[in-house]
PQR file with spaces between the fields and no chain letter, atoms N, CA, C, O and H, PARSE charges and radii, in Angstrom:
ATOM       1  N    UNK     1    -180.696   89.862   60.274 -0.4000 1.5000
ATOM       2  CA   UNK     1    -179.909   89.630   61.154 -0.0000 2.0000
ATOM       3  C    UNK     1    -178.397   90.347   61.010  0.5500 1.7000
ATOM       4  O    UNK     1    -177.822   90.408   59.924 -0.5500 1.4000
ATOM       5  N    UNK     2    -177.895   90.822   62.118 -0.4000 1.5000
ATOM       6  CA   UNK     2    -176.542   91.296   62.132 -0.0000 2.0000
ATOM       7  C    UNK     2    -175.694   90.529   62.824  0.5500 1.7000
ATOM       8  O    UNK     2    -176.036   89.857   63.797 -0.5500 1.4000
ATOM       9  H    UNK     2    -178.363   90.773   63.000  0.4000 1.0000
ATOM      10  N    UNK     3    -174.402   90.592   62.306 -0.4000 1.5000
ATOM      11  CA   UNK     3    -173.264   89.897   63.115 -0.0000 2.0000
ATOM      12  C    UNK     3    -172.001   90.693   63.496  0.5500 1.7000
ATOM      13  O    UNK     3    -171.464   91.468   62.704 -0.5500 1.4000
ATOM      14  H    UNK     3    -174.123   91.138   61.515  0.4000 1.0000
ATOM      15  N    UNK     4    -171.625   90.502   64.541 -0.4000 1.5000
ATOM      16  CA   UNK     4    -170.339   91.372   64.870 -0.0000 2.0000
ATOM      17  C    UNK     4    -169.252   90.409   65.350  0.5500 1.7000
ATOM      18  O    UNK     4    -169.559   89.495   66.116 -0.5500 1.4000
ATOM      19  H    UNK     4    -172.061   89.872   65.184  0.4000 1.0000
ATOM      20  N    UNK     5    -168.182   90.551   64.992 -0.4000 1.5000
ATOM      21  CA   UNK     5    -166.921   89.710   65.290 -0.0000 2.0000
ATOM      22  C    UNK     5    -166.026   90.579   66.420  0.5500 1.7000
ATOM      23  O    UNK     5    -165.689   91.744   66.205 -0.5500 1.4000
ATOM      24  H    UNK     5    -167.933   91.293   64.370  0.4000 1.0000
ATOM      25  N    UNK     6    -165.768   90.024   67.359 -0.4000 1.5000
ATOM      26  CA   UNK     6    -164.804   90.725   68.211 -0.0000 2.0000
ATOM      27  C    UNK     6    -163.705   89.847   68.981  0.5500 1.7000
ATOM      28  O    UNK     6    -163.763   88.629   68.811 -0.5500 1.4000
ATOM      29  H    UNK     6    -166.041   89.078   67.533  0.4000 1.0000
ATOM      30  N    UNK     7    -162.731   90.359   69.795 -0.4000 1.5000
ATOM      31  CA   UNK     7    -161.815   89.667   70.468 -0.0000 2.0000
ATOM      32  C    UNK     7    -162.074   90.117   71.938  0.5500 1.7000
ATOM      33  O    UNK     7    -162.247   91.297   72.243 -0.5500 1.4000
ATOM      34  H    UNK     7    -162.684   91.348   69.933  0.4000 1.0000
ATOM      35  N    UNK     8    -162.086   89.106   72.803 -0.4000 1.5000
ATOM      36  CA   UNK     8    -162.296   89.308   74.208 -0.0000 2.0000
ATOM      37  C    UNK     8    -161.080   88.559   74.920  0.5500 1.7000
ATOM      38  O    UNK     8    -160.815   87.397   74.610 -0.5500 1.4000
ATOM      39  H    UNK     8    -161.945   88.147   72.555  0.4000 1.0000
ATOM      40  N    UNK     9    -160.432   89.175   75.773 -0.4000 1.5000
ATOM      41  CA   UNK     9    -159.278   88.593   76.606 -0.0000 2.0000
ATOM      42  C    UNK     9    -159.266   89.410   78.217  0.5500 1.7000
ATOM      43  O    UNK     9    -158.587   90.383   78.543 -0.5500 1.4000
ATOM      44  H    UNK     9    -160.647   90.118   76.025  0.4000 1.0000
ATOM      45  N    UNK    10    -160.245   88.649   79.035 -0.4000 1.5000
ATOM      46  CA   UNK    10    -160.153   89.058   80.338 -0.0000 2.0000
ATOM      47  C    UNK    10    -159.870   87.966   81.194  0.5500 1.7000
ATOM      48  O    UNK    10    -160.086   86.822   80.793 -0.5500 1.4000
ATOM      49  H    UNK    10    -160.797   87.858   78.771  0.4000 1.0000
ATOM      50  N    UNK    11    -159.381   88.194   82.404 -0.4000 1.5000
ATOM      51  CA   UNK    11    -158.952   87.223   83.466 -0.0000 2.0000
ATOM      52  C    UNK    11    -160.346   86.859   84.207  0.5500 1.7000
ATOM      53  O    UNK    11    -161.428   87.439   84.123 -0.5500 1.4000
ATOM      54  H    UNK    11    -159.206   89.123   82.730  0.4000 1.0000
ATOM      55  N    UNK    12    -160.004   85.788   84.913 -0.4000 1.5000
ATOM      56  CA   UNK    12    -161.218   85.191   85.749 -0.0000 2.0000
ATOM      57  C    UNK    12    -161.675   86.130   86.700  0.5500 1.7000
ATOM      58  O    UNK    12    -162.864   86.409   86.855 -0.5500 1.4000
ATOM      59  H    UNK    12    -159.125   85.316   84.982  0.4000 1.0000
ATOM      60  N    UNK    13    -160.621   86.679   87.416 -0.4000 1.5000
ATOM      61  CA   UNK    13    -161.008   87.868   88.422 -0.0000 2.0000
ATOM      62  C    UNK    13    -161.701   89.063   87.798  0.5500 1.7000
ATOM      63  O    UNK    13    -162.657   89.612   88.345 -0.5500 1.4000
ATOM      64  H    UNK    13    -159.655   86.452   87.290  0.4000 1.0000
ATOM      65  N    UNK    14    -161.188   89.453   86.628 -0.4000 1.5000
ATOM      66  CA   UNK    14    -161.972   90.497   85.930 -0.0000 2.0000
ATOM      67  C    UNK    14    -163.378   90.325   85.676  0.5500 1.7000
ATOM      68  O    UNK    14    -164.245   91.178   85.863 -0.5500 1.4000
ATOM      69  H    UNK    14    -160.411   89.007   86.184  0.4000 1.0000
ATOM      70  N    UNK    15    -163.570   88.931   85.149 -0.4000 1.5000
ATOM      71  CA   UNK    15    -165.064   88.652   84.900 -0.0000 2.0000
ATOM      72  C    UNK    15    -165.878   88.310   85.712  0.5500 1.7000
ATOM      73  O    UNK    15    -167.082   88.232   85.465 -0.5500 1.4000
ATOM      74  H    UNK    15    -162.865   88.238   84.997  0.4000 1.0000
ATOM      75  N    UNK    16    -165.269   88.012   86.984 -0.4000 1.5000
ATOM      76  CA   UNK    16    -166.222   87.422   88.271 -0.0000 2.0000
ATOM      77  C    UNK    16    -167.333   88.258   88.448  0.5500 1.7000
ATOM      78  O    UNK    16    -168.385   87.634   88.588 -0.5500 1.4000
ATOM      79  H    UNK    16    -164.291   88.075   87.184  0.4000 1.0000
ATOM      80  N    UNK    17    -167.439   89.719   88.491 -0.4000 1.5000
ATOM      81  CA   UNK    17    -168.749   90.406   88.714 -0.0000 2.0000
ATOM      82  C    UNK    17    -169.662   90.319   87.717  0.5500 1.7000
ATOM      83  O    UNK    17    -170.862   90.500   87.921 -0.5500 1.4000
ATOM      84  H    UNK    17    -166.585   90.226   88.377  0.4000 1.0000
ATOM      85  N    UNK    18    -169.130   90.017   86.489 -0.4000 1.5000
ATOM      86  CA   UNK    18    -170.133   89.649   85.248 -0.0000 2.0000
ATOM      87  C    UNK    18    -170.901   88.481   85.698  0.5500 1.7000
ATOM      88  O    UNK    18    -172.131   88.484   85.756 -0.5500 1.4000
ATOM      89  H    UNK    18    -168.155   89.870   86.323  0.4000 1.0000
ATOM      90  N    UNK    19    -170.091   87.391   86.045 -0.4000 1.5000
ATOM      91  CA   UNK    19    -170.466   86.156   86.244 -0.0000 2.0000
ATOM      92  C    UNK    19    -171.476   86.043   87.237  0.5500 1.7000
ATOM      93  O    UNK    19    -172.460   85.321   87.080 -0.5500 1.4000
ATOM      94  H    UNK    19    -169.092   87.389   85.998  0.4000 1.0000
ATOM      95  N    UNK    20    -171.223   86.892   88.497 -0.4000 1.5000
ATOM      96  CA   UNK    20    -172.045   86.823   89.718 -0.0000 2.0000
ATOM      97  C    UNK    20    -173.277   87.693   89.527  0.5500 1.7000
ATOM      98  O    UNK    20    -174.160   87.718   90.384 -0.5500 1.4000
ATOM      99  H    UNK    20    -170.424   87.478   88.625  0.4000 1.0000
ATOM     100  N    UNK    21    -173.349   88.480   88.290 -0.4000 1.5000
ATOM     101  CA   UNK    21    -174.440   89.298   88.112 -0.0000 2.0000
ATOM     102  C    UNK    21    -174.435   90.549   88.763  0.5500 1.7000
ATOM     103  O    UNK    21    -175.455   91.236   88.700 -0.5500 1.4000
ATOM     104  H    UNK    21    -172.632   88.460   87.593  0.4000 1.0000
ATOM     105  N    UNK    22    -173.245   91.035   89.502 -0.4000 1.5000
ATOM     106  CA   UNK    22    -173.063   92.228   89.919 -0.0000 2.0000
ATOM     107  C    UNK    22    -173.054   93.296   89.072  0.5500 1.7000
ATOM     108  O    UNK    22    -173.641   94.343   89.345 -0.5500 1.4000
ATOM     109  H    UNK    22    -172.416   90.478   89.553  0.4000 1.0000
ATOM     110  N    UNK    23    -172.305   93.087   87.851 -0.4000 1.5000
ATOM     111  CA   UNK    23    -172.154   93.965   86.725 -0.0000 2.0000
ATOM     112  C    UNK    23    -172.990   93.293   85.584  0.5500 1.7000
ATOM     113  O    UNK    23    -172.895   92.080   85.396 -0.5500 1.4000
ATOM     114  H    UNK    23    -171.827   92.237   87.629  0.4000 1.0000
ATOM     115  N    UNK    24    -173.730   94.006   84.896 -0.4000 1.5000
ATOM     116  CA   UNK    24    -174.568   93.308   83.952 -0.0000 2.0000
ATOM     117  C    UNK    24    -173.950   93.147   82.663  0.5500 1.7000
ATOM     118  O    UNK    24    -173.801   92.027   82.174 -0.5500 1.4000
ATOM     119  H    UNK    24    -173.807   94.992   85.048  0.4000 1.0000
ATOM     120  N    UNK    25    -173.523   94.367   81.991 -0.4000 1.5000
ATOM     121  CA   UNK    25    -172.998   94.351   80.647 -0.0000 2.0000
ATOM     122  C    UNK    25    -171.689   94.341   80.310  0.5500 1.7000
ATOM     123  O    UNK    25    -170.878   95.102   80.839 -0.5500 1.4000
ATOM     124  H    UNK    25    -173.645   95.277   82.387  0.4000 1.0000
ATOM     125  N    UNK    26    -171.390   93.504   79.431 -0.4000 1.5000
ATOM     126  CA   UNK    26    -169.815   93.448   78.947 -0.0000 2.0000
ATOM     127  C    UNK    26    -169.852   94.487   77.631  0.5500 1.7000
ATOM     128  O    UNK    26    -170.667   94.369   76.717 -0.5500 1.4000
ATOM     129  H    UNK    26    -172.048   92.885   79.002  0.4000 1.0000
ATOM     130  N    UNK    27    -168.893   95.454   77.696 -0.4000 1.5000
ATOM     131  CA   UNK    27    -168.736   96.316   76.478 -0.0000 2.0000
ATOM     132  C    UNK    27    -167.562   95.907   75.602  0.5500 1.7000
ATOM     133  O    UNK    27    -166.464   95.774   76.143 -0.5500 1.4000
ATOM     134  H    UNK    27    -168.230   95.551   78.439  0.4000 1.0000
ATOM     135  N    UNK    28    -167.692   95.703   74.331 -0.4000 1.5000
ATOM     136  CA   UNK    28    -166.846   95.283   73.579 -0.0000 2.0000
ATOM     137  C    UNK    28    -166.692   96.064   72.179  0.5500 1.7000
ATOM     138  O    UNK    28    -167.735   96.620   71.834 -0.5500 1.4000
ATOM     139  H    UNK    28    -168.583   95.811   73.892  0.4000 1.0000
ATOM     140  N    UNK    29    -165.783   96.191   71.449 -0.4000 1.5000
ATOM     141  CA   UNK    29    -165.617   96.876   70.171 -0.0000 2.0000
ATOM     142  C    UNK    29    -165.448   95.777   69.078  0.5500 1.7000
ATOM     143  O    UNK    29    -164.586   94.907   69.200 -0.5500 1.4000
ATOM     144  H    UNK    29    -164.936   95.740   71.729  0.4000 1.0000
ATOM     145  N    UNK    30    -166.250   95.833   68.055 -0.4000 1.5000
ATOM     146  CA   UNK    30    -165.970   94.753   66.970 -0.0000 2.0000
ATOM     147  C    UNK    30    -164.909   95.240   66.041  0.5500 1.7000
ATOM     148  O    UNK    30    -164.350   96.335   66.100 -0.5500 1.4000
ATOM     149  H    UNK    30    -166.950   96.540   67.956  0.4000 1.0000
ATOM     150  N    UNK    31    -164.689   94.213   65.110 -0.4000 1.5000
ATOM     151  CA   UNK    31    -163.429   94.580   64.286 -0.0000 2.0000
ATOM     152  C    UNK    31    -163.829   95.668   63.274  0.5500 1.7000
ATOM     153  O    UNK    31    -162.991   96.065   62.465 -0.5500 1.4000
ATOM     154  H    UNK    31    -165.143   93.323   65.062  0.4000 1.0000
ATOM     155  N    UNK    32    -165.102   96.176   63.290 -0.4000 1.5000
ATOM     156  CA   UNK    32    -165.245   97.564   62.389 -0.0000 2.0000
ATOM     157  C    UNK    32    -165.439   98.674   63.336  0.5500 1.7000
ATOM     158  O    UNK    32    -165.900   99.694   62.824 -0.5500 1.4000
ATOM     159  H    UNK    32    -165.783   95.854   63.947  0.4000 1.0000
ATOM     160  N    UNK    33    -165.202   98.711   64.561 -0.4000 1.5000
ATOM     161  CA   UNK    33    -165.022   99.728   65.365 -0.0000 2.0000
ATOM     162  C    UNK    33    -166.533  100.030   66.206  0.5500 1.7000
ATOM     163  O    UNK    33    -166.639  100.957   67.008 -0.5500 1.4000
ATOM     164  H    UNK    33    -164.827   97.883   64.977  0.4000 1.0000
ATOM     165  N    UNK    34    -167.479   99.239   65.928 -0.4000 1.5000
ATOM     166  CA   UNK    34    -168.856   99.284   66.610 -0.0000 2.0000
ATOM     167  C    UNK    34    -168.731   98.957   67.915  0.5500 1.7000
ATOM     168  O    UNK    34    -168.162   97.886   68.123 -0.5500 1.4000
ATOM     169  H    UNK    34    -167.393   98.485   65.276  0.4000 1.0000
ATOM     170  N    UNK    35    -169.165   99.684   69.024 -0.4000 1.5000
ATOM     171  CA   UNK    35    -169.241   99.281   70.322 -0.0000 2.0000
ATOM     172  C    UNK    35    -170.574   98.844   70.816  0.5500 1.7000
ATOM     173  O    UNK    35    -171.626   99.477   70.720 -0.5500 1.4000
ATOM     174  H    UNK    35    -169.627  100.554   68.855  0.4000 1.0000
ATOM     175  N    UNK    36    -170.372   97.551   71.416 -0.4000 1.5000
ATOM     176  CA   UNK    36    -171.472   96.679   71.623 -0.0000 2.0000
ATOM     177  C    UNK    36    -171.533   96.400   73.061  0.5500 1.7000
ATOM     178  O    UNK    36    -170.479   96.223   73.671 -0.5500 1.4000
ATOM     179  H    UNK    36    -169.518   97.037   71.494  0.4000 1.0000
ATOM     180  N    UNK    37    -172.891   96.331   73.786 -0.4000 1.5000
ATOM     181  CA   UNK    37    -172.933   95.913   75.077 -0.0000 2.0000
ATOM     182  C    UNK    37    -173.647   94.611   75.108  0.5500 1.7000
ATOM     183  O    UNK    37    -174.748   94.576   74.558 -0.5500 1.4000
ATOM     184  H    UNK    37    -173.747   96.474   73.291  0.4000 1.0000
ATOM     185  N    UNK    38    -173.231   93.643   75.612 -0.4000 1.5000
ATOM     186  CA   UNK    38    -173.681   92.363   75.852 -0.0000 2.0000
ATOM     187  C    UNK    38    -173.784   91.903   77.243  0.5500 1.7000
ATOM     188  O    UNK    38    -172.860   92.055   78.041 -0.5500 1.4000
ATOM     189  H    UNK    38    -172.337   93.671   76.059  0.4000 1.0000
ATOM     190  N    UNK    39    -174.986   91.299   77.565 -0.4000 1.5000
ATOM     191  CA   UNK    39    -175.180   90.833   78.887 -0.0000 2.0000
ATOM     192  C    UNK    39    -174.107   89.770   79.143  0.5500 1.7000
ATOM     193  O    UNK    39    -173.840   88.912   78.302 -0.5500 1.4000
ATOM     194  H    UNK    39    -175.737   91.175   76.916  0.4000 1.0000
ATOM     195  N    UNK    40    -173.477   89.860   80.384 -0.4000 1.5000
ATOM     196  CA   UNK    40    -172.586   88.983   80.774 -0.0000 2.0000
ATOM     197  C    UNK    40    -173.015   87.549   80.890  0.5500 1.7000
ATOM     198  O    UNK    40    -172.206   86.672   80.588 -0.5500 1.4000
ATOM     199  H    UNK    40    -173.694   90.557   81.067  0.4000 1.0000
ATOM     200  N    UNK    41    -174.239   87.235   81.309 -0.4000 1.5000
ATOM     201  CA   UNK    41    -174.460   85.986   81.319 -0.0000 2.0000
ATOM     202  C    UNK    41    -174.454   85.105   79.879  0.5500 1.7000
ATOM     203  O    UNK    41    -174.651   83.892   79.798 -0.5500 1.4000
ATOM     204  H    UNK    41    -174.896   87.947   81.554  0.4000 1.0000
ATOM     205  N    UNK    42    -174.231   85.849   78.983 -0.4000 1.5000
ATOM     206  CA   UNK    42    -174.138   85.065   77.613 -0.0000 2.0000
ATOM     207  C    UNK    42    -172.735   84.531   77.387  0.5500 1.7000
ATOM     208  O    UNK    42    -172.463   83.714   76.507 -0.5500 1.4000
ATOM     209  H    UNK    42    -174.071   86.834   79.049  0.4000 1.0000
ATOM     210  N    UNK    43    -171.767   85.106   78.338 -0.4000 1.5000
ATOM     211  CA   UNK    43    -170.396   84.624   78.154 -0.0000 2.0000
ATOM     212  C    UNK    43    -170.111   83.626   79.156  0.5500 1.7000
ATOM     213  O    UNK    43    -168.978   83.151   79.080 -0.5500 1.4000
ATOM     214  H    UNK    43    -171.988   85.769   79.052  0.4000 1.0000
ATOM     215  N    UNK    44    -170.933   83.141   80.175 -0.4000 1.5000
ATOM     216  CA   UNK    44    -170.770   82.335   81.200 -0.0000 2.0000
ATOM     217  C    UNK    44    -170.103   80.863   80.688  0.5500 1.7000
ATOM     218  O    UNK    44    -169.101   80.378   81.212 -0.5500 1.4000
ATOM     219  H    UNK    44    -171.854   83.527   80.237  0.4000 1.0000
ATOM     220  N    UNK    45    -170.849   80.239   79.561 -0.4000 1.5000
ATOM     221  CA   UNK    45    -170.402   79.118   79.082 -0.0000 2.0000
ATOM     222  C    UNK    45    -168.869   79.025   78.490  0.5500 1.7000
ATOM     223  O    UNK    45    -168.334   77.945   78.243 -0.5500 1.4000
ATOM     224  H    UNK    45    -171.663   80.633   79.135  0.4000 1.0000
ATOM     225  N    UNK    46    -168.237   80.296   78.298 -0.4000 1.5000
ATOM     226  CA   UNK    46    -167.018   80.284   77.856 -0.0000 2.0000
ATOM     227  C    UNK    46    -165.805   80.728   79.029  0.5500 1.7000
ATOM     228  O    UNK    46    -164.639   80.954   78.708 -0.5500 1.4000
ATOM     229  H    UNK    46    -168.672   81.173   78.500  0.4000 1.0000
ATOM     230  N    UNK    47    -166.244   80.793   80.220 -0.4000 1.5000
ATOM     231  CA   UNK    47    -165.369   81.037   81.262 -0.0000 2.0000
ATOM     232  C    UNK    47    -164.657   79.747   81.747  0.5500 1.7000
ATOM     233  O    UNK    47    -165.173   78.643   81.919 -0.5500 1.4000
ATOM     234  H    UNK    47    -167.192   80.610   80.481  0.4000 1.0000
ATOM     235  N    UNK    48    -163.356   80.115   81.935 -0.4000 1.5000
ATOM     236  CA   UNK    48    -162.508   79.047   82.555 -0.0000 2.0000
ATOM     237  C    UNK    48    -161.780   79.433   83.691  0.5500 1.7000
ATOM     238  O    UNK    48    -162.053   80.508   84.224 -0.5500 1.4000
ATOM     239  H    UNK    48    -162.936   81.012   81.796  0.4000 1.0000
ATOM     240  N    UNK    49    -160.864   78.691   84.155 -0.4000 1.5000
ATOM     241  CA   UNK    49    -160.152   79.139   85.356 -0.0000 2.0000
ATOM     242  C    UNK    49    -159.136   80.229   84.759  0.5500 1.7000
ATOM     243  O    UNK    49    -158.607   80.884   85.657 -0.5500 1.4000
ATOM     244  H    UNK    49    -160.642   77.817   83.722  0.4000 1.0000
ATOM     245  N    UNK    50    -158.878   80.456   83.927 -0.4000 1.5000
ATOM     246  CA   UNK    50    -157.972   81.568   83.077 -0.0000 2.0000
ATOM     247  C    UNK    50    -158.818   82.675   82.677  0.5500 1.7000
ATOM     248  O    UNK    50    -158.298   83.773   82.479 -0.5500 1.4000
ATOM     249  H    UNK    50    -159.307   79.924   83.197  0.4000 1.0000
ATOM     250  N    UNK    51    -160.111   82.499   82.532 -0.4000 1.5000
ATOM     251  CA   UNK    51    -160.677   83.800   82.200 -0.0000 2.0000
ATOM     252  C    UNK    51    -161.643   83.419   80.919  0.5500 1.7000
ATOM     253  O    UNK    51    -162.144   82.310   80.733 -0.5500 1.4000
ATOM     254  H    UNK    51    -160.533   81.607   82.693  0.4000 1.0000
ATOM     255  N    UNK    52    -161.787   84.522   80.116 -0.4000 1.5000
ATOM     256  CA   UNK    52    -162.497   84.349   78.640 -0.0000 2.0000
ATOM     257  C    UNK    52    -161.312   84.903   77.630  0.5500 1.7000
ATOM     258  O    UNK    52    -160.796   86.014   77.756 -0.5500 1.4000
ATOM     259  H    UNK    52    -161.379   85.423   80.267  0.4000 1.0000
ATOM     260  N    UNK    53    -161.055   84.189   76.869 -0.4000 1.5000
ATOM     261  CA   UNK    53    -159.894   84.407   75.848 -0.0000 2.0000
ATOM     262  C    UNK    53    -160.282   83.939   74.483  0.5500 1.7000
ATOM     263  O    UNK    53    -160.572   82.752   74.331 -0.5500 1.4000
ATOM     264  H    UNK    53    -161.473   83.287   76.767  0.4000 1.0000
ATOM     265  N    UNK    54    -160.311   84.772   73.476 -0.4000 1.5000
ATOM     266  CA   UNK    54    -160.736   84.263   72.172 -0.0000 2.0000
ATOM     267  C    UNK    54    -161.274   85.205   71.293  0.5500 1.7000
ATOM     268  O    UNK    54    -161.267   86.373   71.684 -0.5500 1.4000
ATOM     269  H    UNK    54    -160.076   85.736   73.599  0.4000 1.0000
ATOM     270  N    UNK    55    -161.859   84.894   69.909 -0.4000 1.5000
ATOM     271  CA   UNK    55    -162.552   85.616   69.019 -0.0000 2.0000
ATOM     272  C    UNK    55    -163.982   85.107   69.065  0.5500 1.7000
ATOM     273  O    UNK    55    -164.245   83.908   69.153 -0.5500 1.4000
ATOM     274  H    UNK    55    -161.865   83.945   69.591  0.4000 1.0000
ATOM     275  N    UNK    56    -164.880   86.054   69.003 -0.4000 1.5000
ATOM     276  CA   UNK    56    -166.428   85.786   69.196 -0.0000 2.0000
ATOM     277  C    UNK    56    -166.981   86.446   67.886  0.5500 1.7000
ATOM     278  O    UNK    56    -166.505   87.287   67.124 -0.5500 1.4000
ATOM     279  H    UNK    56    -164.666   87.028   68.932  0.4000 1.0000
ATOM     280  N    UNK    57    -168.400   85.617   67.911 -0.4000 1.5000
ATOM     281  CA   UNK    57    -169.312   86.261   66.733 -0.0000 2.0000
ATOM     282  C    UNK    57    -170.663   86.382   67.487  0.5500 1.7000
ATOM     283  O    UNK    57    -171.276   85.412   67.931 -0.5500 1.4000
ATOM     284  H    UNK    57    -168.787   84.934   68.530  0.4000 1.0000
ATOM     285  N    UNK    58    -171.021   87.535   67.575 -0.4000 1.5000
ATOM     286  CA   UNK    58    -172.563   87.982   68.144 -0.0000 2.0000
ATOM     287  C    UNK    58    -173.351   87.915   67.073  0.5500 1.7000
ATOM     288  O    UNK    58    -172.951   88.434   66.031 -0.5500 1.4000
ATOM     289  H    UNK    58    -170.523   88.324   67.214  0.4000 1.0000
ATOM     290  N    UNK    59    -174.412   87.372   67.108 -0.4000 1.5000
ATOM     291  CA   UNK    59    -175.628   87.506   66.086 -0.0000 2.0000
ATOM     292  C    UNK    59    -176.696   87.967   67.023  0.5500 1.7000
ATOM     293  O    UNK    59    -176.973   87.488   68.123 -0.5500 1.4000
ATOM     294  H    UNK    59    -174.737   86.950   67.954  0.4000 1.0000
ATOM     295  N    UNK    60    -177.372   89.194   66.276 -0.4000 1.5000
ATOM     296  CA   UNK    60    -178.492   89.783   66.798 -0.0000 2.0000
ATOM     297  C    UNK    60    -179.620   89.871   65.601  0.5500 1.7000
ATOM     298  O    UNK    60    -179.347   90.014   64.409 -0.5500 1.4000
ATOM     299  H    UNK    60    -177.147   89.584   65.383  0.4000 1.0000
ATOM     300  N    UNK    61    -180.761   89.773   66.080 -0.4000 1.5000
ATOM     301  CA   UNK    61    -182.134   89.639   65.279 -0.0000 2.0000
ATOM     302  C    UNK    61    -181.969   91.152   64.546  0.5500 1.7000
ATOM     303  O    UNK    61    -181.083   91.971   64.790 -0.5500 1.4000
ATOM     304  H    UNK    61    -180.983   89.657   67.048  0.4000 1.0000
ATOM     305  N    UNK    62    -183.002   91.279   63.643 -0.4000 1.5000
ATOM     306  CA   UNK    62    -183.209   92.692   63.070 -0.0000 2.0000
ATOM     307  C    UNK    62    -183.701   93.735   63.980  0.5500 1.7000
ATOM     308  O    UNK    62    -183.466   94.923   63.760 -0.5500 1.4000
ATOM     309  H    UNK    62    -183.722   90.613   63.445  0.4000 1.0000
ATOM     310  N    UNK    63    -184.417   93.306   65.055 -0.4000 1.5000
ATOM     311  CA   UNK    63    -184.969   94.103   66.083 -0.0000 2.0000
ATOM     312  C    UNK    63    -184.016   94.361   67.174  0.5500 1.7000
ATOM     313  O    UNK    63    -184.340   95.121   68.087 -0.5500 1.4000
ATOM     314  H    UNK    63    -184.608   92.341   65.234  0.4000 1.0000
ATOM     315  N    UNK    64    -182.860   93.785   67.150 -0.4000 1.5000
ATOM     316  CA   UNK    64    -181.816   94.224   68.230 -0.0000 2.0000
ATOM     317  C    UNK    64    -181.695   93.136   69.142  0.5500 1.7000
ATOM     318  O    UNK    64    -180.700   93.193   69.864 -0.5500 1.4000
ATOM     319  H    UNK    64    -182.597   93.168   66.409  0.4000 1.0000
ATOM     320  N    UNK    65    -182.508   92.088   69.306 -0.4000 1.5000
ATOM     321  CA   UNK    65    -182.513   91.239   70.291 -0.0000 2.0000
ATOM     322  C    UNK    65    -181.447   90.121   69.941  0.5500 1.7000
ATOM     323  O    UNK    65    -181.178   89.733   68.804 -0.5500 1.4000
ATOM     324  H    UNK    65    -183.317   92.042   68.719  0.4000 1.0000
ATOM     325  N    UNK    66    -180.893   89.679   71.118 -0.4000 1.5000
ATOM     326  CA   UNK    66    -179.837   88.619   71.185 -0.0000 2.0000
ATOM     327  C    UNK    66    -180.282   87.380   70.241  0.5500 1.7000
ATOM     328  O    UNK    66    -181.473   87.075   70.172 -0.5500 1.4000
ATOM     329  H    UNK    66    -181.111   89.995   72.042  0.4000 1.0000
ATOM     330  N    UNK    67    -179.420   86.765   69.610 -0.4000 1.5000
ATOM     331  CA   UNK    67    -179.811   85.560   68.932 -0.0000 2.0000
ATOM     332  C    UNK    67    -178.719   84.408   69.273  0.5500 1.7000
ATOM     333  O    UNK    67    -179.026   83.254   69.572 -0.5500 1.4000
ATOM     334  H    UNK    67    -178.453   87.013   69.665  0.4000 1.0000
ATOM     335  N    UNK    68    -177.510   84.862   69.189 -0.4000 1.5000
ATOM     336  CA   UNK    68    -176.336   83.859   69.741 -0.0000 2.0000
ATOM     337  C    UNK    68    -174.961   84.448   69.846  0.5500 1.7000
ATOM     338  O    UNK    68    -174.542   85.361   69.133 -0.5500 1.4000
ATOM     339  H    UNK    68    -177.260   85.800   68.946  0.4000 1.0000
ATOM     340  N    UNK    69    -174.294   83.841   70.804 -0.4000 1.5000
ATOM     341  CA   UNK    69    -172.769   84.171   70.726 -0.0000 2.0000
ATOM     342  C    UNK    69    -171.977   82.934   70.733  0.5500 1.7000
ATOM     343  O    UNK    69    -172.138   82.071   71.597 -0.5500 1.4000
ATOM     344  H    UNK    69    -174.634   83.099   71.383  0.4000 1.0000
ATOM     345  N    UNK    70    -171.083   82.835   69.736 -0.4000 1.5000
ATOM     346  CA   UNK    70    -170.370   81.826   69.574 -0.0000 2.0000
ATOM     347  C    UNK    70    -168.818   82.008   69.445  0.5500 1.7000
ATOM     348  O    UNK    70    -168.344   82.997   68.886 -0.5500 1.4000
ATOM     349  H    UNK    70    -170.952   83.535   69.034  0.4000 1.0000
ATOM     350  N    UNK    71    -168.046   81.010   69.988 -0.4000 1.5000
ATOM     351  CA   UNK    71    -166.519   81.338   70.003 -0.0000 2.0000
ATOM     352  C    UNK    71    -166.023   80.836   68.736  0.5500 1.7000
ATOM     353  O    UNK    71    -166.276   79.673   68.420 -0.5500 1.4000
ATOM     354  H    UNK    71    -168.432   80.207   70.443  0.4000 1.0000
ATOM     355  N    UNK    72    -165.370   81.563   68.007 -0.4000 1.5000
ATOM     356  CA   UNK    72    -164.778   81.039   66.803 -0.0000 2.0000
ATOM     357  C    UNK    72    -163.237   80.528   66.780  0.5500 1.7000
ATOM     358  O    UNK    72    -162.749   80.084   65.741 -0.5500 1.4000
ATOM     359  H    UNK    72    -165.165   82.507   68.264  0.4000 1.0000
């Protein structure tokens, strides 16, 4: 498994197209400069009226498939 740590700060209005499925992937850069694309549906549980703000850890399987996303 591989893990990536990143910070995300987006407003509710900015994230709305991802929540609705209009836009599929959120692109982030982890603390080591690796660019990652994550399906927006994985962030829905973290969405508040203010948006999504905080540090996150993405874990993927060795085959590159999504395993988990957690807020730190």
